[in-house]
N, C-alpha and C positions, 0 to 999 in steps of 0.2 A: 246836418246829419240825415244820409239819406242812407236807408239799407235795403240793400233788394235779395233779394231771396227766391230764384225756381229752384223746384227740388224734383225728387220723387219718394219720400219723405212724408211723412204726415206733419202737419203746421201744429204749431203753437200760440192759444192767442193773447196767454200768459207771455210767451217770450217779443211779438210783434208789441207790445202796451209795454214795459219793461222797456224798449229798444228806441222810445218814444218820449217815455218819461222823462222830465226836470222842472225842476223848483219855482225857475218860469213861466210852467206851462198852467193854467187856469182851465184850458178843455183837452179833452182829448178823447179826440171821436174813433168811433173803430166798424170797420164792415167787414164780416164773415159773411163768405157764400160757402154754401153746403149743398152738396146733392141732394137733387127735391127727389122724390117715386114717382110726381107725372109731366108728362107736359102735353096740356092742350091734352086732359083723356086721357092719355096714351098712358099708360107704365112703363116709369122706368126704370131698366134694369141696372145697370149703373153709368158714368160716363169714364172716356180713355181724352185724357187732355195729351198732345202734339204741339210741340213748340219748335221753331228757330232760336236754337238758345243764346248766339252770342249778341245777335238784334234784341231780343225779347230784352236781356237784361239793358241794351243797352235803350229801353224807349220804352219801359218803365222808371231805372233812374232819369231821364229826361222828363217825366212823368213829376219825379221827385220835385225834381230843380223849381216844374213848375207851377206847384203848389210851395215851396219854401215861396216862390221871387211872386208872385200873385197875394196872398194869404198870408205871408208873414209866419211858416212855422217854423216849428223849433228844428220838429225833427218829421221824418214819417218813412214808413216799413211798408214795405209793398213785397208781399211774402206769398207763390203760386205754386200752385203743386201742378208736375206736370205724370202720366202713365193711365193708369186707371184706379178707378175713387170708387167704391161705392156707397150710398145712401147713407144719410148722415153725415158721413167724410166731409174734412174741406176744405176747398175749393182754391182760396185766397182770401188773404187779408190782407185789409187797409187799413193801418194807425197814423194818423196824423196827429202827434201836440203843436198848440198854436197861446198863445194869451186871454184867448177868449173863447165862446165856445161856438157864439156863426162861425167865423173862421175856422174854424176845425171842423164843426161839418159841412162848410164850405168847400176847403181841401177838401178832405177824404170822399163826396162828391163828387168832385171832379177826378178822380185817379179813380176810381173806380170804372166813373164812364168812359176816361180814356183811353183808360187799359184795354176796353172793351173791344173800341173806335182803330186803335195802333198797336196794338201789341201783340204781333202776331205766335201766338198762341190761339189755337187750335181743338174743338170739341166737338167729337163723336159723341151724341145719345146712343144708349142702344137701349132699344126697347126687347119688347116680348113675340115679338113679332116681327123685328128689320131693325137699322138702325141708319142714321141722320147724322151729316156733317152739317156741323151750327156754328154759329160767328169766324166762318173762315173769314180769316183778313190779315193782312193791306193783302 
C-alpha cells in the first residue's frame, strides 16, 4: 500500500504511522520535516510551499513504488503540506514499514532524498528582511 497526500491541512505523524503498521513489519521508519527558525544564520519567519499537484502526487507515488521494489516495503506513506507554515509546523512526513529496520531506514532516507530532488514542490523561505525560493525543481 502506498498512501500519498498533498494538502494544505496540518499533517499527523500518528496517522502516517498507523497507515504503514502491519503485523509483518518489524521495522517502521519515520521522517518528520518541520519548519526551523533559522537558515544559514538568518531568522526564518515562515515557509510557503507551492506544488504542481497532479505531477507532485504522481512523482511521490513513483518514489513509493521504488521503495517497495528496492527495500521490500510493506507500506509507505508520503504526506506533504502546501501553503503557509509557521515555525515548528510539520512540512513532510514519510513512514516506511518493512520486515527489518535497516530496510525501513534505507527506504525512508531514499524517499525524502528523492522527494527533494524530483517532486515539483517549491519552498519559499520568508526572513525578517526578505525572502528566497529554495529547492526549486524540477
